[in-house]
C-alpha positions, 0 to 999 in steps of 0.5 A: 510242828514247832513253827506252827505252834509259834505262829498260833501263840503269836496270833493268840497273844494279838487277840483282844479279849474280854470287855475290850473285844466289844469296844468296836461295837459300842463305839459304832453304836454310840457314834451312829446314835449321836449323829442321828440325835443331832439330825433329830434336834436339827429337824426339831428346832426348825432352823434353815431353809432345808427344814422349811422345804422339808416341812412344806413337803411333810405338811403338804396334805393330800387332796380330798381327805375325809377327816371328820369335817375339819379339812384345815388340820395342819401337820402335827410335828408332835406325832411325827416326833413320836414316830421317829422316837419309836422307829430310830431306836428300833431301826438301830437295833435291827441294824445291829442284829444284821451286823452282829448276828453271827455271835448269837443268832438266837438272841438277835432273832428274838430281838428282831422279832420283838422290835418288828412287833414293837414298831407295828404296835407303836405306829398303830397305837399312835394312829389310834390315839390321834386319828380316832378321837381328834382326826389328826393324821399320823401320816399327813401325805404319801411322802411320809407313808412311803418313808415309813413303808420303804425304810423299815421294810427294807431293814426288816427284809435284810434282817430276814435274809441275814437270819433266814427265819420265816417268822421275821418275814411274817411279822414284816408282812403284818407290819406292812398291811397294818400300815396300809389298813390305816390308810384305808381308814383315813381315805386319802385321794387315790388311796386304793390305787396307792395301796394296790400298787404297794401290795403288788410290788411287795408281793413280787418282792416277797416271792423273789426273796422267799424262793431261795428259802423255799418259803411257801408259808409267807407267800400264802400269808401275803396272798391272804392279806392281799385278797383281804384288802381287795375284798374291803375295796369291793365291799366298801366302794362297789357293793355298799357305796355303788361307786361305779367310777371304781370299775377300772381300778377293780377289774385291773387290780383283780386281773393283776392279782390273778396273774401275779398269784397264778404265776407264783402258784405255778412256780416250782415253789408250789408245784414241786412240793406236796399236792396240798400246796397246789390248792393255792392255785385253785384258791386263787382261781376261785377268788378271782372268778368269785369276786368278779361274779359278785360285781358282774351279777350286781351291775350286769347279767350272769352272762357277763361272767364269760369274760373272766372265764375266757381270760382265765382260759387264755392264760391257762392255754398260754401256761400249757403252751409254755410248759410244753415248749420251754422249761419256764414252768417247772413240773406237771401242771395238771391243775391248770389242765383240769381247771381249763376243762372245768372252765370250758364246761362252765363257759358252755353252761353260761352260753346255754343257761336253759340246759345248765345241768346237762351242759356242765356235767355232760361237757365235763364228763366228756372232756375228763374221759378224753383227758384221762385216756390221754394220760392213763389217769384212772381216777379222772376216768371214774370221775367222768363215770360218776358225772355220767351217773349224775346225768342218768339221775337227771334222766330219771327225773325227766322221765318221772316228770313226763310220766306224771304229765302223760298220766294226767297227774300233773297238768301239761307244761308246754315249756317242759315238753317243747324243750325237754328233748334237748335236755335228753339229747344232751344226756344221750350224747354224753352217755354215748361218748363216755360209753364208747370212750370207756370201751376203747380204753387200753389200760386197766381201769377196774378195781375191787369197787368198780368193774368196767364191764358191769359199768359198760352194761349199765351205760349201754342200758341207759344209752338205749333208755335215753334214746327211747325217751329222746324219740318219745319226747321229740314226738310229744313236742311235735304233737304239742306243736301241731295238735295242741294236746297229747291225745296220741301219747299211748300210740307214740309210746307203742311206736317208739318202743317198737322202733327201739326193739327193732333197733336193738335186735339189729344193731345191739347184738350183744344186749339182744343175745343176752336177753333174747327171750325177754326181747322176743316176748316184748316183740310179741307183746308190742305186736299185740299192743299195736293191733289193739291200738289200731282196733281201738282208735279206729273209726275215729268218729267214736273219739274225736271230731276229726277234720279233713286235714287231720284224717289225711295227715296225722291219722294217716301218719300214725296208722301207717307207722303202726301198720309197718311196725306190725309187719316188721314185728310179725316178721321178727316173731315168725323168724325167731320162732322158726330159728328157735330149737325147742322140744315144746313145739306146740308152744311155737305153733301157738305163737304162730297161730296167734300171730296169724290171727292178729295178722288177719285182724290187721288186714281187715282194719287196713281195708277199713282205713283204705276205704275211709281214706279213699272216700275222704280224699275223693269227697274232700270232707270227713263226714261221720255218717258216711264213715259209719255206713262204709264200715257197716258195708265192709263188715259184710262181703269185703270181710268175708272175701278177705277171710277167704283169701287169708284162709287160703294163704294160711293153709298153704303155709301150713301145708308147705311147712307141714304145720298141723296147727296152721292147717287146723287154724285154717279149718277154724277160719273156714268154719267162721266164714261159713257161719258168717255167710249163712248165719249173719249175712244171708238174711241181710244181703240181696239176692245178687249179693247172696249168689256172689258170696256163695259162689266165691265161698264155694270156689274157695272151698273147692280150691282148698280141696284140690290143694289138699288132694295134690299134697296127699298125692305128692306125699304118697308118691314120696312114701312109695319111693 
């Protein structure tokens, strides 16, 4: 212990204390100042060849300088002396703070900040006082500019690394960009090339030195100034002056900006912090695309925007690949993946601009739901659902527009009708994919605001609605193309509605079972509508002047589509009635009887159509008078025979099914036939026709009588057994 005390006392005695302890700092400062002062006077006197050579370098003005019309201005040593008089003491003060900051970091920190602010204001003031009134250059060429950039900023950065205070780097950035802004005002030749090169180099340096300090703030400040200078260049050269010679510099600088700041935004400096810092990536992406879009839209067409979009997609693809294969990119890059999906949607939108709304939201909704399923991301999944809802709103808008045209509230828009089915088709496909993807998700997606089952029912409903509208729209576009008008809109609507009802009953069992009663009523209603439409539209002589081609093509197509759908709907009605268990059997019987009645009407009208069609094809012409005479003849004997045949069929069904209503209905039909034959046709027909119809009617009634007797015998035998 005593030995340690003796050593401590010896060291204490050897220490230099008081004013004498600062002698080293004082002598160093005086010595460096004297040397720099000597160099200054040496330059100021202009002695020696070295001075002459240096003076030539400094006074060698850059070419094509806009100096207010006076191009013969010489280099001003007076201004240069003022700059040196400000910068030499400032640099010395910063060097002192670097070497002696440990003694009092706070004082040297404030000293450094004050010096940087002073130097920034000093060179800005000197420039303003000499250039604005007299067009005298503060920085006569790039040699001087480079010196005032490199030397002070190098000292500023060393000071920042020593004191480790982000404010120093912030004021360094301000100094750097104020000096560059002075160059933009002077406008040397190739100024923008020089400025952008300096900005890119400075950005790399700022990022590298701020990584260890985790200083995101200064990277953001530097990016703000950098894009500000690019905006000045864009406005000044390309928008106002329309200088197309600067295209190469603009696109190359903008691309380098994007690549540089994209790499910075994907580094751990931004990705491993709070989510708000990831906005830097999105801001950089938006600025790159927006600035490019301004120029491309001004000088080219909007389609050229696919070039920067494709370039960003390629860069993002490489980033995603590197993130999976190596550890170059730290953390998850969800922003890159989502932005890639967004850009893909935007790319398809630009390729198919006529359907921009549907393409963009449809593609984005489909991409997001696949991405959400892969990453079990519930937020993105419901975002996709929201985008699908926007598509449904567009579907409603298109339906309203089509309805206004059909009801003749608005005039027919041929472009709207001819291309609208593509819009509906895109919406239909997007809804179908989102619905199926949401249905197959294996993780929990419901919450207290949103329920998956309810939303799936919602999507299923509008999926059918979009399918219905899609079929109608295709039919309308074909009508408009072949016919030139929408004469058949009501018939198309009835046909498509019938097809949709049959489709739901066959392939959408869940929906059909939940609303089975409503669908049965709808089926019956459509059956009646199709029957009345066929009755109203035929004969065509009462509505349109139909040509031969029209009667054998369009009318035949519509007629047999309606006829086949009537058969299918009638079968659905009868099968549903038979399978329905209810105590109110009379209601079932009533529906069966009404269906049979409309079935008889359909058979009669079908006979009319066949005879008219046969006559038209055989004669190769369509004559209204011939059609009227054919129809008048059919209403007499042929209709009576058809009624008798239908009567026998209905009676047989009523006897087999033991349906009293059908048997009574057959008796009613028999009474109508007798009334028709003996009250209407008897006085019109010839003798031979009278004999023929009376024989046929009598044979039919005898056949009915024999059927009744046989059925009674069989039932009596069964009762005896």
